N, C-alpha and C positions, 0 to 999 in steps of 0.2 A: 729524493734518492740519497741513500747513505753510502759511505765508503765501505766497501766490503772488507771484512777481516777474514782472510782466507787461511784455513788450516789444510794440511796435506794428509792424504791417506792412500791406501792401495788395497786391492783385492787380487785374487788369483783366478784367471779364467780357466775354462775347462781343460785346456791343453797345457796348463801350468804357467802361461805367460802372465806376468804382472801387469795389471792395469791400474795406473795411478790416477788420482783425482785431487782436485781442490774442492773445498767445502766451505760454505758460509750460510748464515741466516738461522732462522728458527721457524718451526712449524712443520707441516707435512713435507715429505721429501719430494723434490723434483730433480730428475736427471736431465742435464742439457748436453746434447751430443753435437759437436761442431761439424763443419763441412770440410771441403777440400781446401788445401793450402791454409789450414787453420790449426790451432791447438786449443787446449782447454781454456787458456787465458784469453782467447779471442772473444769470449762472451762474459768478460768481467762486468761490463756495464749492465748487461741483462741480469746477471746474478745480483748486482746491487739493487736493481729495480724490484726484484722479487724477494729480497732477503728479509724484509720486515714480516712477510707472510709465509715464507717457505724456507725450508732447509734445502739449499741448492747444491747439487753435486755437479762438478765440471770435470768429467774424465777426459784424459788424453786418449784418443784412439791410437792404435798400434803405430809404432814407428815415430812417435812424437813425444817430446817432453818426458813425463814421468812414466810412460808405459814402455813395455818391451817391444822387440822387433816383430815384423811380419815373419811368418814361417812358411815353408813350402806347403802348398795345398790351401792357402788362405782363400776363403770364400765369404759370401754374405753370411752364411751360417756362423762362421768364426766371429764376424762382427756382432751378430746377435748374441752369441755366447759371452762376448766381452761386455756388452751392455747388460745382459742378464746378471752377470756377476756383480755389477754395480747396483742394479735395481734391488737385488737380493740383500746386499750388505746394507743398503740405505732403507730397506723396507718401503721402497717407493712404488706407488701406483700411478705416478704422473711422470711424463717424459716430454721433452721438447727436442726437436731435431731440425737441422738446417741442411739443405742440399743433399749431398750423399749421406750425411748423418740423418737427415729426415727420412731418406729411403730406408735406412737401417731401423729407425724407430717404427716406421710403418710395418716392416717385416717382423719386427719383434711383437707388435700388437697383433699380428696375424698368427704367430706361432707360439707365443708365450701367454700364460694365464694372468700374469701380474699387471700389465698396463690397463688401467681403467679409463684414463683420459690421456690423450696425446695431442700435442700441437706440433705441426710441421710447417716450416717456411720454405717454399719452393723446393719440395722434395725432388730429387734427381731420378725420376722414373719416366722413361720414354717408351715409345712404341717399337722402334727398330733397333736391334742390337748391333747390326753390321757396322754402321759408321763408328761405333765406339770400340770396335775391335781392330779396325783397319789401321789406325794410327799408332797402336801400341808397339809394333815391331820397330818402327822408326824411333819412337820415344825411348825404348829400352836401349837401342844402339847408341843414341846420343848421350844417354846417361852413362853408359859403359865407357864412352870416349871422354867423359868429363865435360861434355858440352851441355851443361844444365840450362843455360839460356836458350839454346836451340831446342832442347827437349821441352821447355816450357812453352815456346812458340808452337811446337808441334801439338802439344796438348790443348793449347788455347784454340787452335783451329779444329782439332779433333773433337773436343767437347763443345764446340760451337759457342765459345765464350767471347769471340772477337766481334766487336761492333762492325757494322758493314764498312765504315770508312777505313778501318785498319786492314781490311782484306786487299786493298789495292797497294799497300806498302810492300815492297819487295822483302822476301823472307830474310835475306842477309841483313838488311837494315833493321828489321824487327828484332832480329837476334842481338844486334849491337845495342839497340835501345833497351832490351830486356836485361842484358848484361850490366849496363849502367844502373838500371833499377836495382839489381841484386847487390851491386857494390854499394850503392847509396844506403840500402836497407841494412847491410852489415855495418856500415860506418856509424849509423844512427842507433843501432841496437845495443842493448846492455850486454854485459859479459856472458851471461847464461841464457840470452834470448834465443827463442826458436825462430831462426831467420827463414826467409823465403828459400835460400839456398839449401838449408837443412830439410825443408819441407818438400822441395821439388821431387825427389824420388818417390814420395808416397803417392804421387798422382797416378802411377801405374795401377795401384790397387783401387783407386777411384774409378778408373776406366773399366777395369774388369768387373767391379761391383755394378756399375751402371749397365754394362752389357748383360750381366747375369740376370738382373731384374727386369730388363727391357721386355715389354710385351706381356707382363704378368698381371695386368690390371684386374682381370677377372678373379684372380686369387684373393684380392682384397675384399671381395664380398663376404669373406669369412671373418673380417675384423669385427669384434663385438664391442670394442672400446669406443667411447665418444671421441670424435676427431675434430680438431680445429685446423682447417686447411687454409694456409695463407700464402700470399704472393704479392708482388709489387707491380704497378703499371709499367715501371721501367726495368723490370726483372729480365731474366733470360728468356727470350722468345721461344727457344726450343723446349722449355719446360712447361709453358702455359698449356699446351694441348693435354699434357699429362694430368694437370690439375683439373681440367675440364672433365676428363674421363674419370678420375678418382672421385670427383664430386658425385658422379652418377652411380658408381659402384659401391662406395662406402655406405654401409647401412645407417650410420649415425654420424653425419657430417655437417659441420657449419663452415661456410666459405667466406673468407674476407680477402679482397684485393685492395691493397693500400695505394691510393693515388700518390704518385710521385716517388714511391720507394723502389729501390733496386734490389738486386740479388743479395747484396751484402748488408742490407739495412738492419738486420738483427744483430750484427757483429760490431765489435769495437772498430772505430776508425783508425786508419794508419796502415802502413805496409801494403799488402795486397788489396786493401779496402780503402783507398784514398777518398772515396766519395761518401764514406760512412759518417754518421754524426750521432751524438748523444740523443738528440731530439728524435731521430728515426728509431733508435733503440727503444726509447721510452714509448713511442707509439705502438710498437710491437709488444713490448712488455705489458702495457696496460690491457691489451686484448687477451694476452696469455693469462694474466692474473685474473681477469674477470671470468674467463672460461674455466680455469682450474678451481675457482672458489664457488661457482654457481652449483646449486644442488640439482 
């Protein structure tokens, strides 16, 4: 694995919002779309693993890093248009997406002609939208009050991210623990780092995205692209039923479940992903590389 030399670029999405990206490597273009509480730089290790064979584009989704803010009326379609702008600029027919980013990549494969092969890791597509709408009002109120730690706890339970043992911890204590985590993250971050505190408000749009796509599995029968559908044995239990269904409805699908990997295993370790490792990223990257290079 080589050290990625990243250059910076930007494109304009359909509504005029600038979508910035980092770029590295050589060869056919691959666009990598990050998940929730992440930014473009969250997949630097994955880009390094692919860079000898591919030109890797790492866009920041809206509200993060190099990209412009969310606008009123933001929907899944907006996310697809942002991705389309990068795909077009890169001339890319290959895309990789994680969690909410994986859901966007799948929707792009359904609605756009350009993706020919896509790889998704634990895409955030579920059956029932209701639970993913119920927590948003409280989350938005806590963000407006400046209680970002409390909002993150609300989203953790709302998005079913919390391990079972954490659910018995009283919410006030969880909020204090989360605030300490935010402070530690800021203390360790560089001057221009995209910290967890900066990312926290973007979770609202992840919740609305998941709710909008919930229960749309049958729509993905229209995907003509080849799909590599991946997950981990220690991933989010709430997302595994969705992969089981997607495997049945996607016309051209290969399924891999990595033993021992969790929801963040394709992403760089640190911050919100303390259990991540370079070895885990390499395992995912090797399968993605093989999939994208096979004829």
